[in-house]
C-alpha positions, 0 to 999 in steps of 0.5 A: 380574594375576589379581586385576585380570583376574577381580575384576569377574567374581567381584564380580558373581557374589557380588553376584548370589548375596548381593544385598549389595554390601558383603558381595560386596566382602568375600567377593571379597577372601576369594576372592582371598586363598584363591586366593593361599594355595592357588596352590601346590596349584593344578593346571591341569586344562585348565579356565579359571582363572576356573572355579577362582575361581568354585568358591572363590567358591561355597564362600565363599557357602556359608560366609557363609550358614552363618555368618549366616542372611540375613534379608530387609529393606527396606534400600534403600527410600526414603521418597517418594510412596506409589505409589513406596514401594509399588512399591519394597516390591513389587519388594523382596518379588519379589526376596526371593521369587526369592532364596528360590526360588533358594536351594532349587534344587540348586547346579548349577541355581542356578549355571547360572541365575546364570551364564547370566542374571545374568552373561550368560555364553554356554553355551559359557563356562558349560560351561567353567566348570562342566566340561560341554558347551554342550549339557549346559548348555542342558539343565541351564538348561532343567531349572533354569528348570522347577525355579525355576518350580515353586519360585515356584509353591509360594510362590504366586508367579504369572507 
C-alpha cells in the first residue's frame, strides 16, 4: 500500500535529482527496501510518511553520488538535421550547467527548489516535508533562487 501510494512521488524526486531514469528506478526500489527494513524503528512524529521516504531518498542520492561520480554526457541526443542536433546539444549543456549549479547549493536549498519547482509541490506541503512553516519555505526558496543565480553567474551562464 505504501509503495503504490508514494512510488510515483519518490521516482519523480529521484529522477529530478539524478537526471537518469534507470538510476532513479533502481534507487526508488532501494528507498522502499530500506523503508521496509526500517519500519520497526519508524516513529510517527506528526510528519507525513512521505517526508520520511524523501529523507531516505535523499540519502540514497548521496550514497549513489559517492559511489559513482556522475559525468555529463551526450546521451539522448539524436542524429538529425544540424540545427536540431545543435539545439539538443545546447539543451543538454544547459541541463548539465543547471545540475552542476544545483549540486553546489546547500542540501536545503537544493531540496526546496526541487520540491517547489520540479515536483510542483505547494509551499505548505514542502513545509510539512521539510519540517518548516510555509512562510519559512518561501524565505528558503527565495534564498535558494538567489544562491542558484550566483552559482550560474559564477559559471558564466547568463539569463
